[in-house]
C-alpha positions, 0 to 999 in steps of 0.5 A: 142407550135407546129406548122404545116406549109404548106412550099410552094415551093421556100421558105427557112426554116428560117426567114432571108435571106442574099442572093441578091436578098433575097429569100422568107422566112418564115417570110412572113407567120404571124407564132408566134413569137419565133417559129423555124423549127424543121428540115429542108425542102429544098428550092425546096421542099414543104409540112410539116414543124414543127416549135416550141418554145421548144428546147427540143421538136425539138430535140425530133422530128428531132434527128435520134435517135428518129426515127420519120418516115417522108413520102414524095410523091415524083414525079419522072421521068420515071416509076420504075421497081420492081427492082428500087422500091426494091432497094429504100426499101433496102437501096441505096448507097450513096456518105456519106454512105448506106441509112437505109431501107425504106418504099416505095409504087408506088402510082396509082395516083398523090395525090391531090395537090395545083398547084405549081408555077412555074409548074414541067416541062412536057415532053409528050415522058417521063412518070412520076410516084409518089411514097410515100417514108417514111424514119426514117433518114434525110440526106441532100437532101436524097430522091432526091439523093435515087430516082437519084441513082436508075435512078428515078430523083425526080420532085417534093417533097412534105413532107406529114407526120413527125411523129404523124403530117400530112399536113391534108388539109393545102394549101401552106403558111397555118399553125395551132397550133397542140401542 
């Protein structure tokens, strides 16, 4: 079984949380029993999370050797120059080494998304922009670290696509079986 789930902002990609007070987890969304997240999506990120009851499938979806592309819609602070976009495309030097080249596109308009609660901070004097970034690796907080490295801090991060699977109209907290 494979489930596509639209993980809301500030929800953990696990079914339990031992912190006090406990944070929201996947347990609150009526998901089928015995499925587990294939990969991670940060607590403060949103969007497509795949869950499965098949360990081999989870491995194929998440192991870097299989290089499943993952596309993120990223709201950044500022307006990227061609040089900053090219730096992201070429790969950025991070603390844990250089990233692989990425596909990066400056979006002409914000993607059609749901309202986030709480909303992204708004500053009249600082413009923001939306990028579509496609990676074939998945390091801890990689997109946020990449955009920060080129001077474009991430304000909102939504995973839209993972391999052949996409959000396709799922609202936060909604899921559907895809396999």
